[in-house]
One Martini backbone bead per residue (centre of mass of N, CA, C, O) as a GRO file, in nm:
protein
   76
    1MET     BB    1   0.099   0.035   0.019
    2THR     BB    2   0.042   0.349   0.015
    3ASN     BB    3   0.018   0.630   0.189
    4GLU     BB    4  -0.255   0.708   0.072
    5GLU     BB    5  -0.399   0.436   0.124
    6ILE     BB    6  -0.353   0.433   0.428
    7ARG     BB    7  -0.499   0.694   0.492
    8GLU     BB    8  -0.775   0.605   0.378
    9GLN     BB    9  -0.810   0.353   0.557
   10ILE     BB   10  -0.808   0.496   0.826
   11GLN     BB   11  -1.050   0.678   0.776
   12GLU     BB   12  -1.257   0.453   0.721
   13ASN     BB   13  -1.222   0.301   0.992
   14ILE     BB   14  -1.300   0.534   1.179
   15ILE     BB   15  -1.577   0.592   1.064
   16ALA     BB   16  -1.689   0.302   1.103
   17TYR     BB   17  -1.653   0.304   1.413
   18MET     BB   18  -1.804   0.582   1.495
   19ASN     BB   19  -2.093   0.603   1.374
   20PRO     BB   20  -2.253   0.409   1.565
   21LEU     BB   21  -2.189   0.572   1.821
   22LEU     BB   22  -2.302   0.854   1.733
   23ASP     BB   23  -2.596   0.760   1.665
   24ARG     BB   24  -2.627   0.695   1.998
   25GLU     BB   25  -2.492   0.905   2.180
   26TYR     BB   26  -2.210   0.824   2.260
   27GLU     BB   27  -1.968   0.791   2.504
   28ILE     BB   28  -1.648   0.848   2.503
   29THR     BB   29  -1.374   0.638   2.568
   30ASN     BB   30  -1.072   0.497   2.631
   31ASP     BB   31  -1.138   0.241   2.469
   32ASN     BB   32  -1.190   0.391   2.203
   33ILE     BB   33  -0.911   0.514   2.176
   34ASP     BB   34  -0.764   0.244   2.165
   35ASP     BB   35  -0.904   0.146   1.908
   36LEU     BB   36  -0.804   0.372   1.722
   37CYS     BB   37  -0.505   0.309   1.758
   38GLN     BB   38  -0.528   0.017   1.649
   39ILE     BB   39  -0.611   0.088   1.364
   40VAL     BB   40  -0.347   0.224   1.287
   41VAL     BB   41  -0.162  -0.014   1.342
   42ASP     BB   42  -0.303  -0.214   1.144
   43CYS     BB   43  -0.237  -0.050   0.880
   44PHE     BB   44   0.087  -0.124   0.935
   45ALA     BB   45   0.061  -0.411   0.916
   46GLU     BB   46   0.189  -0.679   0.749
   47ASP     BB   47  -0.018  -0.890   0.895
   48LYS     BB   48  -0.376  -0.896   0.856
   49LYS     BB   49  -0.461  -1.212   0.913
   50THR     BB   50  -0.464  -1.168   1.204
   51ASN     BB   51  -0.659  -1.270   1.483
   52ASP     BB   52  -0.761  -1.063   1.765
   53SER     BB   53  -1.020  -1.069   1.990
   54ASP     BB   54  -0.881  -0.837   2.194
   55LYS     BB   55  -0.823  -0.574   2.030
   56TYR     BB   56  -1.126  -0.491   2.066
   57PHE     BB   57  -1.358  -0.395   2.284
   58TYR     BB   58  -1.625  -0.364   2.075
   59HIS     BB   59  -1.442  -0.510   1.834
   60PRO     BB   60  -1.327  -0.828   1.792
   61GLU     BB   61  -1.281  -0.771   1.512
   62GLU     BB   62  -1.130  -0.676   1.251
   63VAL     BB   63  -1.072  -0.357   1.096
   64TYR     BB   64  -1.068  -0.307   0.743
   65ASN     BB   65  -1.364  -0.202   0.659
   66ARG     BB   66  -1.663  -0.052   0.602
   67ALA     BB   67  -1.831  -0.293   0.507
   68TRP     BB   68  -1.799  -0.456   0.762
   69MET     BB   69  -1.927  -0.252   0.959
   70ASP     BB   70  -2.197  -0.216   0.819
   71ALA     BB   71  -2.281  -0.513   0.847
   72LYS     BB   72  -2.257  -0.538   1.155
   73HIS     BB   73  -2.457  -0.275   1.225
   74SER     BB   74  -2.726  -0.358   1.071
   75LYS     BB   75  -2.836  -0.546   1.313
   76TYR     BB   76  -2.908  -0.288   1.527
   0.00000   0.00000   0.00000
């Protein structure tokens, strides 16, 4: 990935993570901030195929793209 692609992916992942929370007038916590930092780290990870179920406090699966988050939160 180029720097531009990484930047776009980070933006998409953060938007996908935050939109469901903001739609519910959710109060942002330190756990959410940790999740956002982890999203940035994941975008720079060489091997994104590893799944760590404890990686995100509220989202146990890896956040790779907006489509995944939209599908996950459309159930709620």
